[in-house]
VEXPAFI-863840 format. One record per residue: residue number from 1; residue in three letters; x, y, z of N, C-alpha, C in turn. Coordinates in steps of 0.1 Angstrom, whole numbers, m for minus. Layout:
BEGIN
{NUM, 'ala', {X, Y, Z}, {X, Y, Z}, {X, Y, Z}}
...
END
This chain:
BEGIN
{1, 'met', {m98, 30, 137}, {m87, 23, 129}, {m90, 19, 114}}
{2, 'arg', {m99, 7, 122}, {m106, m5, 114}, {m115, 5, 99}}
{3, 'asn', {m112, m1, 83}, {m118, 5, 77}, {m118, m7, 65}}
{4, 'ala', {m136, m11, 66}, {m135, m20, 56}, {m141, m18, 46}}
{5, 'val', {m134, m18, 31}, {m132, m13, 24}, {m142, m17, 13}}
{6, 'arg', {m155, m15, 7}, {m165, m21, m2}, {m157, m22, m15}}
{7, 'ala', {m159, m37, m16}, {m158, m35, m30}, {m162, m28, m42}}
{8, 'ser', {m160, m25, m56}, {m167, m15, m63}, {m166, m13, m71}}
{9, 'glu', {m175, m9, m88}, {m169, m9, m98}, {m156, m4, m103}}
{10, 'glu', {m155, 7, m92}, {m145, 14, m96}, {m131, 11, m89}}
{11, 'ala', {m126, 5, m79}, {m120, m1, m79}, {m108, m9, m88}}
{12, 'ser', {m93, m3, m88}, {m83, m5, m97}, {m78, m19, m96}}
{13, 'leu', {m77, m24, m87}, {m72, m38, m84}, {m81, m44, m69}}
{14, 'glu', {m83, m56, m67}, {m96, m61, m63}, {m87, m74, m58}}
{15, 'ala', {m84, m83, m47}, {m87, m94, m45}, {m99, m98, m36}}
{16, 'ile', {m102, m112, m39}, {m117, m113, m34}, {m112, m130, m26}}
{17, 'asp', {m110, m129, m15}, {m113, m142, m9}, {m100, m153, m9}}
{18, 'leu', {m92, m143, m19}, {m73, m151, m18}, {m64, m159, m8}}
{19, 'thr', {m66, m171, m13}, {m60, m184, m7}, {m48, m187, m13}}
{20, 'lys', {m40, m191, m9}, {m36, m196, m17}, {m24, m210, m5}}
{21, 'his', {m25, m222, m10}, {m16, m232, m1}, {m8, m240, m8}}
{22, 'tyr', {5, m242, m3}, {14, m253, m10}, {9, m270, m3}}
{23, 'gly', {8, m275, m11}, {3, m289, m6}, {m12, m283, 4}}
{24, 'arg', {m3, m288, 15}, {m12, m287, 29}, {m9, m275, 39}}
{25, 'arg', {0, m270, 31}, {11, m261, 40}, {m4, m243, 36}}
{26, 'pro', {m7, m239, 46}, {m17, m225, 37}, {m7, m214, 42}}
{27, 'val', {m9, m206, 31}, {3, m193, 32}, {m5, m178, 26}}
{28, 'leu', {m16, m186, 24}, {m25, m172, 26}, {m37, m176, 28}}
{29, 'glu', {m51, m171, 34}, {m65, m178, 39}, {m73, m160, 37}}
{30, 'gly', {m82, m164, 28}, {m94, m157, 26}, {m90, m138, 28}}
{31, 'val', {m76, m138, 22}, {m76, m124, 20}, {m84, m115, 12}}
{32, 'his', {m92, m100, 13}, {m97, m95, 4}, {m90, m83, 8}}
{33, 'leu', {m88, m75, m4}, {m87, m58, m2}, {m90, m54, m14}}
{34, 'ala', {m91, m42, m16}, {m95, m36, m30}, {m87, m20, m29}}
{35, 'leu', {m83, m15, m37}, {m79, m8, m38}, {m81, 11, m50}}
{36, 'arg', {m88, 17, m46}, {m90, 26, m62}, {m85, 35, m64}}
{37, 'pro', {m81, 43, m76}, {m76, 48, m82}, {m68, 64, m70}}
{38, 'gly', {m57, 69, m74}, {m47, 74, m64}, {m49, 69, m48}}
{39, 'glu', {m49, 56, m49}, {m47, 55, m32}, {m31, 45, m32}}
{40, 'val', {m27, 50, m24}, {m16, 38, m17}, {m18, 31, m4}}
{41, 'tyr', {m20, 21, m4}, {m21, 8, 0}, {m8, 2, 3}}
{42, 'ala', {m4, m1, 18}, {11, m7, 23}, {10, m21, 28}}
{43, 'leu', {14, m33, 22}, {13, m40, 31}, {29, m44, 43}}
{44, 'ala', {23, m47, 54}, {30, m45, 65}, {28, m64, 69}}
{45, 'gly', {42, m69, 79}, {41, m77, 85}, {54, m84, 80}}
{46, 'pro', {53, m97, 91}, {69, m98, 97}, {70, m109, 87}}
{47, 'asn', {85, m114, 87}, {82, m127, 74}, {83, m136, 75}}
{48, 'gly', {74, m140, 64}, {69, m154, 62}, {56, m150, 64}}
{49, 'ser', {48, m138, 67}, {37, m138, 70}, {26, m137, 54}}
{50, 'gly', {35, m139, 45}, {24, m139, 30}, {27, m130, 22}}
{51, 'lys', {36, m116, 26}, {37, m102, 14}, {37, m110, 6}}
{52, 'thr', {48, m114, 4}, {53, m119, m13}, {46, m124, m20}}
{53, 'thr', {41, m140, m13}, {30, m146, m22}, {16, m136, m25}}
{54, 'leu', {11, m125, m16}, {m2, m121, m19}, {4, m110, m34}}
{55, 'ile', {19, m108, m30}, {17, m98, m41}, {24, m105, m56}}
{56, 'arg', {27, m113, m55}, {26, m123, m68}, {17, m131, m70}}
{57, 'leu', {5, m129, m61}, {m8, m136, m68}, {m16, m125, m74}}
{58, 'val', {m15, m110, m69}, {m22, m97, m74}, {m16, m100, m87}}
{59, 'thr', {m2, m101, m92}, {5, m93, m101}, {4, m108, m113}}
{60, 'gly', {m8, m119, m105}, {m6, m129, m120}, {4, m139, m120}}
{61, 'leu', {18, m140, m111}, {24, m143, m110}, {26, m160, m101}}
{62, 'ala', {16, m162, m99}, {11, m175, m94}, {m1, m173, m87}}
{63, 'tyr', {m10, m187, m92}, {m22, m189, m91}, {m25, m193, m77}}
{64, 'pro', {m42, m188, m72}, {m44, m190, m59}, {m52, m204, m61}}
{65, 'thr', {m51, m207, m50}, {m58, m219, m45}, {m69, m220, m45}}
{66, 'arg', {m78, m209, m41}, {m94, m203, m42}, {m93, m183, m42}}
{67, 'gly', {m101, m181, m48}, {m105, m164, m48}, {m99, m161, m62}}
{68, 'lys', {m99, m151, m64}, {m96, m143, m77}, {m92, m130, m72}}
{69, 'val', {m84, m125, m84}, {m80, m111, m85}, {m85, m103, m96}}
{70, 'leu', {m88, m91, m94}, {m98, m83, m110}, {m89, m70, m112}}
{71, 'met', {m83, m69, m121}, {m71, m59, m124}, {m80, m51, m132}}
{72, 'leu', {m86, m33, m127}, {m99, m30, m136}, {m108, m38, m142}}
{73, 'gly', {m115, m48, m133}, {m128, m52, m134}, {m124, m68, m142}}
{74, 'gln', {m111, m67, m147}, {m106, m81, m150}, {m100, m90, m145}}
{75, 'asn', {m102, m107, m145}, {m97, m116, m135}, {m82, m113, m143}}
{76, 'ile', {m70, m113, m135}, {m59, m110, m137}, {m54, m126, m142}}
{77, 'his', {m55, m135, m136}, {m55, m149, m136}, {m59, m157, m152}}
{78, 'glu', {m72, m150, m158}, {m81, m153, m171}, {m78, m144, m185}}
{79, 'glu', {m78, m135, m178}, {m75, m122, m191}, {m63, m121, m198}}
{80, 'gly', {m55, m127, m191}, {m42, m122, m202}, {m36, m105, m197}}
{81, 'tyr', {m31, m104, m210}, {m22, m91, m212}, {m38, m80, m210}}
{82, 'arg', {m46, m83, m216}, {m60, m76, m213}, {m58, m70, m200}}
{83, 'ala', {m62, m79, m193}, {m58, m78, m177}, {m48, m68, m171}}
{84, 'arg', {m38, m75, m177}, {m22, m72, m168}, {m15, m55, m178}}
{85, 'arg', {m23, m50, m187}, {m17, m40, m198}, {m15, m25, m190}}
{86, 'tyr', {m21, m24, m183}, {m23, m16, m175}, {m17, m14, m157}}
{87, 'leu', {m9, m27, m158}, {3, m30, m143}, {14, m29, m146}}
{88, 'gly', {21, m17, m136}, {35, m20, m136}, {40, m26, m124}}
{89, 'ala', {48, m36, m122}, {54, m41, m113}, {67, m43, m110}}
{90, 'val', {73, m45, m97}, {82, m48, m97}, {83, m61, m83}}
{91, 'val', {83, m75, m88}, {84, m86, m76}, {94, m93, m74}}
{92, 'glu', {99, m97, m59}, {112, m97, m57}, {123, m93, m60}}
{93, 'ala', {122, m80, m56}, {136, m74, m64}, {149, m73, m61}}
{94, 'pro', {157, m78, m67}, {157, m63, m79}, {154, m68, m94}}
{95, 'ala', {149, m62, m98}, {143, m70, m109}, {152, m73, m120}}
{96, 'ala', {146, m82, m131}, {156, m87, m137}, {159, m81, m147}}
{97, 'phe', {174, m73, m150}, {177, m67, m170}, {188, m78, m176}}
{98, 'tyr', {188, m78, m186}, {197, m78, m197}, {210, m73, m190}}
{99, 'gly', {221, m79, m183}, {231, m78, m178}, {242, m68, m186}}
{100, 'tyr', {246, m71, m200}, {252, m69, m207}, {247, m55, m216}}
{101, 'leu', {231, m57, m213}, {227, m39, m218}, {225, m26, m215}}
{102, 'thr', {224, m21, m216}, {226, m9, m210}, {212, m2, m197}}
{103, 'gly', {211, 5, m195}, {202, 10, m185}, {191, 12, m198}}
{104, 'arg', {195, 23, m204}, {189, 30, m212}, {182, 17, m226}}
{105, 'val', {189, 11, m224}, {187, m2, m240}, {172, m6, m231}}
{106, 'asn', {179, m11, m221}, {168, m21, m212}, {153, m14, m213}}
{107, 'leu', {161, m1, m213}, {143, 3, m209}, {141, 5, m221}}
{108, 'glu', {142, 5, m236}, {141, 8, m252}, {132, m9, m257}}
{109, 'arg', {139, m14, m250}, {131, m30, m250}, {120, m33, m243}}
{110, 'leu', {114, m29, m231}, {104, m26, m225}, {97, m19, m230}}
{111, 'ala', {100, m4, m238}, {86, 10, m241}, {87, 0, m253}}
{112, 'trp', {91, m8, m261}, {89, m18, m277}, {79, m28, m273}}
{113, 'leu', {83, m36, m261}, {68, m46, m259}, {56, m34, m254}}
{114, 'ser', {55, m29, m246}, {44, m18, m241}, {39, m13, m256}}
{115, 'gly', {43, m13, m263}, {33, m7, m275}, {40, 13, m274}}
{116, 'leu', {46, 15, m265}, {51, 30, m259}, {51, 42, m269}}
{117, 'arg', {40, 52, m269}, {46, 63, m283}, {57, 71, m277}}
{118, 'asn', {66, 70, m284}, {75, 80, m281}, {84, 78, m268}}
{119, 'pro', {91, 67, m272}, {98, 63, m259}, {108, 68, m257}}
{120, 'his', {114, 75, m264}, {125, 85, m258}, {127, 94, m251}}
{121, 'arg', {117, 102, m256}, {116, 110, m245}, {107, 106, m231}}
{122, 'arg', {98, 93, m231}, {98, 90, m217}, {110, 87, m207}}
{123, 'ile', {114, 77, m215}, {126, 67, m208}, {137, 86, m204}}
{124, 'arg', {138, 87, m210}, {146, 103, m204}, {140, 111, m191}}
{125, 'glu', {128, 107, m191}, {121, 114, m181}, {123, 105, m171}}
{126, 'val', {116, 94, m171}, {119, 82, m158}, {135, 80, m152}}
{127, 'leu', {145, 79, m158}, {160, 79, m157}, {165, 90, m154}}
{128, 'ala', {157, 104, m157}, {159, 115, m144}, {150, 115, m138}}
{129, 'arg', {143, 115, m133}, {137, 113, m124}, {142, 97, m106}}
{130, 'leu', {145, 88, m114}, {152, 77, m105}, {168, 80, m103}}
{131, 'glu', {169, 99, m110}, {188, 100, m107}, {195, 86, m113}}
{132, 'leu', {191, 84, m125}, {199, 75, m129}, {209, 77, m147}}
{133, 'leu', {202, 89, m148}, {211, 96, m161}, {223, 98, m164}}
{134, 'ser', {232, 95, m151}, {251, 97, m152}, {254, 81, m157}}
{135, 'val', {240, 68, m155}, {245, 60, m156}, {236, 50, m167}}
{136, 'ala', {232, 60, m172}, {219, 51, m183}, {225, 47, m199}}
{137, 'asp', {240, 49, m196}, {246, 41, m207}, {256, 32, m202}}
{138, 'arg', {255, 28, m191}, {264, 14, m189}, {253, m1, m188}}
{139, 'pro', {261, m6, m186}, {260, m21, m186}, {255, m24, m169}}
{140, 'val', {242, m26, m172}, {234, m29, m157}, {240, m36, m151}}
{141, 'gly', {245, m48, m157}, {255, m54, m150}, {271, m49, m140}}
{142, 'ser', {268, m36, m144}, {280, m30, m133}, {276, m19, m123}}
{143, 'tyr', {261, m20, m126}, {257, m12, m115}, {249, m17, m99}}
{144, 'ser', {253, m9, m89}, {251, m10, m76}, {235, m15, m77}}
{145, 'leu', {233, m21, m62}, {219, m29, m59}, {214, m17, m61}}
{146, 'gly', {219, m9, m56}, {205, 4, m51}, {203, 13, m72}}
{147, 'gln', {211, 9, m75}, {209, 17, m88}, {199, 7, m96}}
{148, 'arg', {203, m7, m96}, {190, m15, m103}, {179, m17, m94}}
{149, 'gln', {182, m14, m81}, {160, m10, m75}, {156, m1, m85}}
{150, 'arg', {167, 8, m83}, {159, 22, m92}, {154, 25, m104}}
{151, 'leu', {161, 13, m115}, {158, 9, m124}, {150, 4, m127}}
{152, 'gly', {146, m4, m119}, {135, m15, m118}, {122, m6, m114}}
{153, 'leu', {125, 6, m106}, {111, 13, m107}, {109, 21, m119}}
{154, 'ala', {120, 24, m120}, {116, 33, m139}, {113, 26, m149}}
{155, 'ala', {109, 12, m147}, {106, 5, m155}, {91, m1, m154}}
{156, 'ala', {85, m1, m142}, {75, 0, m138}, {67, 10, m139}}
{157, 'ile', {76, 24, m141}, {62, 31, m142}, {66, 35, m156}}
{158, 'leu', {73, 32, m163}, {74, 37, m175}, {63, 36, m184}}
{159, 'ala', {57, 29, m186}, {45, 29, m192}, {31, 36, m188}}
{160, 'glu', {32, 48, m173}, {24, 52, m165}, {15, 43, m164}}
{161, 'pro', {17, 32, m159}, {9, 19, m154}, {m6, 29, m142}}
{162, 'lys', {m14, 21, m149}, {m30, 29, m136}, {m31, 18, m121}}
{163, 'val', {m23, 5, m124}, {m20, 2, m110}, {m8, 3, m108}}
{164, 'leu', {7, 2, m99}, {14, m3, m94}, {20, m14, m83}}
{165, 'val', {24, m24, m85}, {27, m29, m74}, {41, m32, m70}}
{166, 'leu', {47, m37, m59}, {58, m33, m60}, {60, m39, m45}}
{167, 'asp', {74, m54, m46}, {77, m58, m35}, {87, m54, m30}}
{168, 'glu', {90, m49, m16}, {99, m40, m7}, {109, m31, m21}}
{169, 'pro', {101, m27, m25}, {108, m14, m32}, {120, m3, m27}}
{170, 'thr', {122, m5, m14}, {136, m1, m8}, {145, m2, m4}}
{171, 'ser', {147, m24, m5}, {154, m29, m3}, {166, m27, m7}}
{172, 'gly', {176, m25, 0}, {188, m21, m3}, {193, m5, m7}}
{173, 'leu', {188, 1, m4}, {187, 19, m11}, {193, 22, 6}}
{174, 'asp', {199, 36, 0}, {205, 42, 12}, {190, 53, 13}}
{175, 'pro', {192, 61, 25}, {184, 69, 30}, {179, 77, 18}}
{176, 'leu', {187, 84, 12}, {181, 92, 2}, {180, 84, m11}}
{177, 'gly', {178, 75, m11}, {172, 63, m25}, {160, 63, m17}}
{178, 'ile', {158, 61, m6}, {144, 57, 2}, {134, 65, m1}}
{179, 'gln', {144, 82, m1}, {133, 84, 2}, {129, 93, m11}}
{180, 'leu', {138, 91, m21}, {132, 95, m35}, {119, 88, m41}}
{181, 'val', {122, 74, m31}, {112, 62, m40}, {103, 70, m32}}
{182, 'his', {104, 67, m20}, {83, 74, m16}, {83, 84, m27}}
{183, 'glu', {87, 97, m25}, {83, 105, m32}, {77, 100, m45}}
{184, 'ile', {80, 98, m54}, {83, 86, m65}, {64, 82, m63}}
{185, 'leu', {70, 72, m53}, {52, 65, m53}, {41, 77, m45}}
{186, 'ala', {41, 84, m42}, {34, 97, m38}, {33, 103, m45}}
{187, 'glu', {38, 106, m56}, {35, 114, m68}, {27, 104, m81}}
{188, 'gln', {29, 92, m77}, {23, 86, m87}, {8, 84, m83}}
{189, 'ala', {6, 82, m68}, {m11, 81, m63}, {m12, 92, m69}}
{190, 'ala', {m9, 107, m69}, {m16, 122, m70}, {m14, 120, m82}}
{191, 'ala', {m10, 116, m91}, {m19, 114, m110}, {m31, 101, m110}}
{192, 'gly', {m29, 89, m100}, {m44, 86, m101}, {m41, 72, m103}}
{193, 'thr', {m29, 67, m99}, {m24, 55, m103}, {m28, 47, m89}}
{194, 'ala', {m33, 33, m84}, {m31, 29, m75}, {m21, 21, m71}}
{195, 'val', {m18, 20, m60}, {m4, 20, m57}, {m5, 6, m42}}
{196, 'leu', {m2, m4, m45}, {2, m16, m35}, {20, m19, m35}}
{197, 'leu', {24, m18, m20}, {38, m17, m21}, {37, m26, m7}}
{198, 'ser', {47, m34, m6}, {51, m43, 6}, {61, m39, 14}}
{199, 'thr', {66, m31, 26}, {75, m24, 30}, {81, m29, 44}}
{200, 'his', {85, m28, 50}, {92, m23, 59}, {89, m14, 69}}
{201, 'his', {93, m3, 60}, {97, 9, 64}, {87, 13, 70}}
{202, 'leu', {79, 16, 80}, {65, 20, 84}, {66, 37, 86}}
{203, 'arg', {72, 38, 90}, {75, 54, 97}, {72, 65, 84}}
{204, 'glu', {83, 53, 74}, {86, 63, 62}, {67, 67, 56}}
{205, 'val', {66, 55, 49}, {53, 46, 45}, {41, 57, 47}}
{206, 'ser', {40, 62, 64}, {29, 63, 69}, {28, 83, 64}}
{207, 'gly', {38, 86, 63}, {36, 97, 48}, {29, 104, 44}}
{208, 'tyr', {24, 86, 32}, {19, 89, 19}, {10, 85, 18}}
{209, 'ala', {7, 71, 26}, {m2, 61, 27}, {m13, 59, 26}}
{210, 'his', {m22, 56, 28}, {m40, 60, 26}, {m45, 44, 39}}
{211, 'arg', {m41, 38, 35}, {m40, 22, 44}, {m29, 16, 42}}
{212, 'val', {m31, 8, 53}, {m20, 1, 57}, {m27, m16, 61}}
{213, 'gly', {m26, m23, 55}, {m29, m40, 59}, {m18, m47, 66}}
{214, 'ile', {m24, m53, 74}, {m13, m61, 88}, {m15, m72, 82}}
{215, 'leu', {m2, m81, 80}, {m4, m95, 79}, {0, m98, 89}}
{216, 'gly', {m9, m117, 88}, {5, m123, 99}, {m6, m136, 100}}
{217, 'gly', {5, m146, 99}, {0, m162, 96}, {m7, m162, 79}}
{218, 'gly', {m4, m156, 74}, {m10, m158, 61}, {m25, m151, 62}}
{219, 'arg', {m31, m142, 75}, {m43, m134, 75}, {m40, m122, 71}}
{220, 'leu', {m51, m115, 70}, {m53, m96, 67}, {m54, m95, 82}}
{221, 'leu', {m46, m91, 91}, {m49, m93, 107}, {m58, m76, 108}}
{222, 'asp', {m55, m69, 100}, {m60, m59, 105}, {m57, m46, 93}}
{223, 'glu', {m69, m36, 94}, {m66, m29, 79}, {m66, m10, 85}}
{224, 'val', {m56, m6, 84}, {m52, 12, 90}, {m52, 21, 82}}
{225, 'arg', {m63, 31, 86}, {m65, 39, 76}, {m57, 51, 80}}
{226, 'leu', {m48, 53, 72}, {m41, 68, 79}, {m44, 79, 71}}
{227, 'ala', {m56, 84, 62}, {m58, 98, 60}, {m71, 98, 60}}
{228, 'pro', {m74, 99, 72}, {m92, 98, 80}, {m96, 119, 71}}
{229, 'asp', {m111, 117, 68}, {m112, 130, 63}, {m116, 137, 74}}
{230, 'ala', {m115, 134, 82}, {m113, 150, 95}, {m100, 143, 103}}
{231, 'pro', {m100, 154, 114}, {m94, 152, 124}, {m98, 142, 135}}
{232, 'arg', {m83, 138, 139}, {m89, 127, 147}, {m86, 131, 164}}
{233, 'tyr', {m93, 127, 172}, {m85, 133, 187}, {m89, 119, 199}}
{234, 'arg', {m82, 126, 210}, {m82, 110, 223}, {m89, 117, 231}}
{235, 'leu', {m98, 110, 239}, {m104, 118, 248}, {m103, 107, 258}}
{236, 'arg', {m103, 111, 274}, {m104, 103, 288}, {m117, 103, 291}}
{237, 'val', {m123, 94, 291}, {m137, 100, 294}, {m142, 88, 302}}
{238, 'ser', {m151, 86, 313}, {m157, 81, 324}, {m164, 73, 313}}
{239, 'glu', {m162, 59, 320}, {m171, 52, 316}, {m171, 49, 300}}
{240, 'ala', {m156, 49, 297}, {m151, 49, 282}, {m162, 40, 274}}
{241, 'ser', {m160, 28, 274}, {m165, 15, 266}, {m188, 21, 261}}
{242, 'arg', {m192, 26, 275}, {m208, 32, 273}, {m205, 42, 266}}
{243, 'ala', {m195, 51, 266}, {m197, 67, 257}, {m191, 65, 244}}
{244, 'ala', {m185, 51, 243}, {m182, 50, 227}, {m190, 46, 220}}
{245, 'ala', {m195, 32, 225}, {m210, 34, 218}, {m223, 41, 220}}
{246, 'tyr', {m225, 51, 230}, {m230, 63, 230}, {m229, 69, 214}}
{247, 'leu', {m215, 71, 212}, {m210, 82, 201}, {m213, 79, 187}}
{248, 'glu', {m214, 63, 187}, {m217, 57, 171}, {m230, 64, 169}}
{249, 'thr', {m236, 65, 175}, {m253, 71, 170}, {m253, 84, 168}}
{250, 'phe', {m243, 91, 174}, {m236, 106, 167}, {m235, 109, 152}}
{251, 'pro', {m243, 125, 147}, {m247, 121, 136}, {m230, 131, 131}}
{252, 'gly', {m223, 136, 139}, {m213, 143, 139}, {m199, 135, 139}}
{253, 'val', {m203, 121, 144}, {m190, 116, 145}, {m187, 105, 136}}
{254, 'arg', {m183, 104, 128}, {m172, 98, 114}, {m174, 83, 122}}
{255, 'glu', {m163, 78, 132}, {m153, 70, 135}, {m151, 68, 149}}
{256, 'val', {m153, 58, 159}, {m150, 60, 173}, {m144, 48, 177}}
{257, 'arg', {m136, 44, 181}, {m127, 34, 192}, {m122, 40, 202}}
{258, 'leu', {m121, 24, 214}, {m111, 25, 219}, {m100, 20, 218}}
{259, 'arg', {m94, 28, 228}, {m76, 22, 226}, {m72, 24, 242}}
{260, 'gly', {m72, 14, 246}, {m67, 11, 258}, {m79, 20, 270}}
{261, 'glu', {m73, 30, 281}, {m82, 36, 282}, {m87, 49, 274}}
{262, 'trp', {m82, 54, 262}, {m87, 63, 253}, {m96, 59, 245}}
{263, 'leu', {m108, 67, 242}, {m118, 69, 232}, {m110, 75, 221}}
{264, 'ile', {m110, 70, 210}, {m103, 77, 197}, {m115, 83, 189}}
{265, 'leu', {m114, 93, 188}, {m132, 101, 180}, {m120, 108, 166}}
{266, 'glu', {m130, 104, 156}, {m128, 113, 144}, {m138, 119, 138}}
{267, 'gly', {m138, 133, 136}, {m153, 142, 136}, {m153, 152, 143}}
{268, 'glu', {m167, 156, 145}, {m169, 171, 150}, {m169, 169, 167}}
{269, 'val', {m152, 172, 172}, {m153, 163, 187}, {m155, 183, 197}}
{270, 'glu', {m159, 192, 199}, {m168, 202, 202}, {m181, 195, 204}}
{271, 'glu', {m192, 194, 196}, {m201, 192, 198}, {m206, 174, 207}}
{272, 'ala', {m195, 166, 200}, {m191, 151, 207}, {m193, 155, 223}}
{273, 'val', {m183, 161, 225}, {m176, 166, 243}, {m192, 170, 249}}
{274, 'lys', {m200, 184, 240}, {m211, 187, 247}, {m221, 177, 252}}
{275, 'val', {m222, 168, 236}, {m232, 156, 238}, {m231, 151, 255}}
{276, 'leu', {m215, 146, 258}, {m211, 137, 265}, {m213, 144, 280}}
{277, 'val', {m211, 153, 280}, {m214, 159, 291}, {m229, 164, 297}}
{278, 'arg', {m235, 167, 288}, {m248, 167, 288}, {m255, 155, 295}}
{279, 'asp', {m247, 145, 287}, {m261, 131, 295}, {m249, 126, 306}}
{280, 'gly', {m244, 133, 314}, {m238, 125, 323}, {m223, 121, 325}}
{281, 'tyr', {m210, 122, 311}, {m199, 118, 313}, {m191, 125, 320}}
{282, 'arg', {m182, 121, 323}, {m171, 129, 328}, {m163, 129, 321}}
{283, 'val', {m159, 140, 310}, {m149, 147, 301}, {m134, 150, 309}}
{284, 'his', {m124, 143, 306}, {m108, 143, 317}, {m101, 154, 308}}
{285, 'glu', {m100, 148, 298}, {m89, 151, 287}, {m91, 152, 274}}
{286, 'val', {m90, 161, 267}, {m91, 160, 250}, {m80, 166, 242}}
{287, 'thr', {m73, 159, 233}, {m60, 163, 227}, {m60, 157, 215}}
{288, 'arg', {m59, 162, 202}, {m55, 156, 190}, {m46, 143, 192}}
{289, 'asp', {m52, 134, 181}, {m47, 119, 188}, {m34, 119, 169}}
{290, 'tyr', {m21, 118, 174}, {m9, 114, 162}, {m10, 104, 168}}
{291, 'phe', {m10, 92, 154}, {m10, 80, 155}, {3, 75, 152}}
{292, 'asp', {12, 67, 160}, {23, 59, 158}, {19, 47, 149}}
{293, 'leu', {20, 49, 142}, {21, 32, 135}, {27, 19, 135}}
{294, 'tyr', {40, 25, 132}, {54, 14, 138}, {49, 5, 153}}
{295, 'glu', {44, 17, 163}, {39, 12, 176}, {26, 4, 175}}
{296, 'tyr', {18, 6, 166}, {5, m1, 166}, {9, m14, 158}}
{297, 'tyr', {15, m12, 144}, {19, m23, 141}, {24, m32, 149}}
{298, 'arg', {38, m33, 160}, {45, m41, 171}, {32, m48, 175}}
{299, 'glu', {24, m33, 182}, {16, m42, 194}, {5, m54, 184}}
{300, 'arg', {1, m47, 174}, {m7, m57, 167}, {m2, m70, 164}}
{301, 'val', {10, m74, 158}, {14, m82, 153}, {20, m95, 168}}
{302, 'gln', {23, m86, 175}, {26, m96, 189}, {15, m102, 196}}
{303, 'his', {4, m96, 196}, {m10, m102, 200}, {m20, m105, 189}}
{304, 'ala', {m16, m111, 182}, {m22, m117, 169}, {m22, m135, 174}}
END
């Protein structure tokens, strides 16, 4: 279930050995991650695990003690606007707006700062998609928390960013609002945007995220890949540890690991079973493996 992503030139967002200390207190230690275009990466972890600090570092709002962040190959802490011009973000939501101005006017000002062409059409598009047209011409100070949250996401996607970074984007939303935000993030990824978000809604995000990074104690404890290239199966096999090591050499298997007494396999299961039986292993059971991210997360954090 681990997926060590190699950094490459095609990465939209890359954190390298990212470390942050406040005085002698370490908050993040040696975090490595990379997002490619069209990928959704969700950060999960208990309160105090370093999620918001990591979000602040990758958006350039905080400086690392060690390490660096590359946005489309440019150092976000050194290149300024050149590195940030393709970034859309909401950090420590709800986003800050001018409360005495309407939602529409707030977005118009952001569009002007972004140099957006034909801003009125695009503003109407994002307001409609976030279901905010009915309140678009009311002062933001009169908005509910959920409306402010959705306006923040509208602002983040306004200039059609190549990288979208969001800190708890569904905080304060009702179930329908949560569903809407998840749908929009999936749409952004499908259009080629690299999406990084922190979240506690693991079961909802598992429906469209490609990877989940589990933070604990300021470290990246695990990376879970949720969109395998091939079906995943669960096998109960005699001598499971030896069988797993044996299958690692089989060309039809892309990934194999142990989960308790089960052998988890991604790849050509029928051929793998034939190989195991041929070489003396007893295969007692074979089923499709439906991964429960929440249960895995809970177990991983408790035993960190």
